C-alpha positions in Angstrom: 26.8 50.1 37.5 23.6 48.3 36.8 23.8 45.1 34.7 22.8 45.2 31.1 20.9 41.9 31.5 19.5 40.6 34.8 17.8 37.2 35.0 16.3 36.5 38.4 14.8 33.2 39.5 13.6 32.4 36.0 11.5 29.3 35.6 9.7 28.7 32.3 9.2 26.8 29.2 6.2 25.7 27.1 4.1 24.0 29.7 3.7 24.7 33.4 3.3 21.0 34.0 6.7 20.4 32.5 8.9 23.5 32.9 12.2 23.5 30.9 14.0 26.1 33.1 14.4 25.9 36.8 15.3 29.0 38.9 18.0 30.5 36.6 19.9 33.5 38.0 22.7 35.4 36.2 23.8 38.9 35.2 25.7 40.4 32.3 27.6 43.6 32.5 28.5 46.1 29.7 31.5 44.9 27.7 31.1 41.2 28.5 30.9 38.3 26.1 29.2 35.4 28.0 29.1 31.9 26.5 25.9 29.9 27.1 26.7 26.2 26.7 25.1 22.9 27.3 23.8 19.8 25.6 20.9 19.8 23.2 17.8 20.1 25.3 19.7 21.7 28.2 17.5 24.9 27.9 19.7 27.3 25.9 17.1 28.1 23.3 14.4 28.3 25.8 16.4 30.8 27.9 17.0 32.9 24.8 13.3 32.9 23.9 12.5 34.2 27.4 15.1 37.0 27.2 13.7 38.0 23.8 10.2 38.1 25.2 8.9 35.3 23.0 7.9 33.3 26.1 6.5 34.5 29.4 8.2 33.3 32.5 6.3 31.0 34.9 8.3 32.6 37.7 11.0 35.3 37.9 11.9 38.4 36.1 14.2 39.5 33.2 15.5 43.0 32.9 17.5 44.8 30.2 19.1 47.9 31.6 16.7 47.7 34.5 13.5 47.5 32.5 11.2 44.6 32.0 9.3 43.9 28.7 6.0 44.4 30.5 7.0 47.9 31.5 7.6 49.0 27.9 7.7 46.3 25.2 9.0 48.5 22.4 11.8 50.1 24.4 12.8 46.7 25.8 13.1 45.1 22.3 15.0 48.1 20.9 17.7 47.5 23.5 18.6 44.2 22.0 19.5 42.5 18.8 19.2 38.8 17.9 21.1 36.5 15.5 19.1 33.2 15.3 20.5 29.8 14.7 18.4 29.3 11.5 18.4 32.3 9.2 15.0 33.6 8.3 14.8 36.0 5.4 12.1 37.5 3.2 12.4 35.8 -0.1 11.1 38.8 -2.1 13.6 41.2 -0.6 17.2 41.8 -1.5 20.1 42.0 0.9 20.0 45.8 0.6 16.3 45.8 1.4 16.8 43.6 4.5 19.3 46.2 5.8 17.0 49.1 5.0 14.1 47.4 6.8 16.2 46.9 9.9 17.3 50.6 9.7 13.7 51.7 9.5 12.6 49.5 12.4 15.3 51.0 14.6 15.0 54.5 13.3 18.6 54.9 12.0 19.2 58.1 10.1 20.4 57.8 6.5 24.0 58.7 7.1 24.4 56.2 9.9 22.7 53.5 7.8 25.0 54.1 4.9 28.2 54.2 7.0 27.4 51.0 8.9 26.0 49.0 6.0 29.0 49.8 3.9 31.3 48.7 6.7 29.4 45.4 7.3 29.1 44.6 3.6 32.9 45.0 3.2 33.6 43.1 6.4 31.6 40.0 5.3 32.6 40.3 1.6 29.0 40.8 0.6 29.2 44.2 -1.1 28.8 42.7 -4.6 25.7 40.8 -3.5 23.7 43.6 -2.0 21.1 43.4 -4.7 20.8 39.6 -4.6 17.7 37.8 -3.4 17.9 35.0 -0.8 17.3 32.2 -3.3 20.8 32.9 -4.6 22.4 32.7 -1.1 24.1 29.7 0.5 23.2 29.0 4.1 26.4 30.7 5.2 25.5 33.8 3.2 22.0 33.8 4.7 23.6 33.7 8.1 25.8 36.7 7.2 22.7 38.7 6.3 21.2 38.0 9.7 24.5 39.0 11.4 24.7 42.2 9.4 21.1 43.1 10.2 21.7 42.6 13.9 25.0 44.5 14.0 23.7 47.3 11.9 22.1 48.7 15.0 24.1 49.3 18.2 21.9 48.0 21.1 22.9 47.4 24.7 22.6 43.6 24.3 23.2 41.1 21.6 21.8 37.6 21.7 23.7 35.3 19.3 22.5 31.7 18.9 24.9 29.3 17.3 26.2 31.9 15.0 29.1 29.9 13.4 27.0 27.2 11.7 27.5 27.4 8.0 30.0 30.3 8.1 33.4 30.0 6.3 36.6 30.6 8.3 36.8 34.3 7.2 33.1 34.8 8.1 33.7 33.3 11.6 36.7 35.5 12.2 34.8 38.6 10.9 32.0 37.9 13.4 34.5 37.4 16.2 36.2 40.7 15.4 32.9 42.4 15.2 31.8 41.1 18.6 35.1 42.2 20.1 34.5 45.7 18.6 31.0 45.9 20.0 32.3 44.8 23.5 34.8 47.6 23.4 31.9 50.0 22.7 30.1 48.7 25.8 27.7 46.2 24.5 27.0 42.9 26.3 26.8 39.7 24.2 25.2 36.4 25.2 26.4 33.7 22.8 25.0 30.2 22.7 27.5 27.8 21.0 28.8 24.3 20.8 32.2 25.5 19.4 33.9 25.3 22.8 37.4 26.0 21.7 36.3 29.3 20.2 34.2 30.1 23.2 37.1 29.4 25.5 39.3 31.8 23.6 36.9 34.7 23.3 34.3 34.6 26.1 34.8 36.4 29.4 32.4 34.2 31.4 30.4 31.0 30.9 27.0 29.7 31.9 26.8 25.9 31.7 23.3 24.6 31.6 22.2 21.1 32.4 18.7 19.8 32.6 17.3 23.4 32.6 19.5 24.5 35.5 22.7 26.4 35.8 25.3 23.7 36.7 28.0 26.3 37.1 28.9 29.8 35.9 31.7 32.3 36.1 35.1 32.9 34.4 37.0 29.9 33.1 39.5 30.5 35.9 36.7 30.4 38.5 35.2 27.3 37.0 38.5 25.5 36.8 39.1 26.2 40.5 35.9 24.6 41.4 36.6 21.7 39.0 39.8 21.1 40.8 42.0 20.8 37.7 43.8 23.9 36.6 44.8 22.3 33.3 41.3 21.3 32.3 39.8 22.8 29.2 36.2 24.1 28.8 35.6 20.9 26.9 36.7 18.7 29.8 34.4 20.6 32.2 31.5 20.6 29.8 31.8 16.8 29.3 31.9 16.2 33.1 28.7 18.2 33.6 27.0 16.6 30.6 27.8 13.1 32.0 26.4 14.0 35.4 29.9 14.0 37.1 28.9 16.9 39.4 30.3 15.8 42.8 32.9 18.7 42.5 30.0 21.2 42.3 28.8 20.5 45.8 
């Protein structure tokens, strides 16, 4: 089975003189939730921007279901959905109108839109706020709007960047349940997060970035084996990588 996401020899960033990413290689399969973790400045957001097609690689290639963005930009972008770290909403549009705009962009039929939007509004306890404008929303509520818009569609790949910031505990659990549901339906999910305890519990694999390179990747069991401490937590391993204690990686 072909990977949903394939990143091969990716080097990139904002300036060729000072690249942020250096020869990244990883794949994601259908039904996988992969945690992308690392210090601020490690390259997580830059990696995400390259996958989304917002930045062009200096070297390497990115494929979603075997297709690059250069081959068909529209088809490529319709195969993925994105939840950004900072919610960005149209201030003159209601929650309902944000959902409708998303449905139009991805060509959802009316019945599918109504079924999915009703489900999401109930899941995130936002059904009574569907006609509210963003100026009435808290940051957490804004984040819920972004999540609902992304999960209204059913793409092959979800890119979720620090999704828990500002969410209340019920909102966090609702999102985790939703990601599990999409995994079961065959979607691949790449999640950047600093909430390591949650990542350890829910992610199938991990990619730990350090200074724009992949320090280590694999299942937690595989990473622990290389670390040499079976009782270590993801937090322990993350701290060791962040502090440059990488002798065990050689």
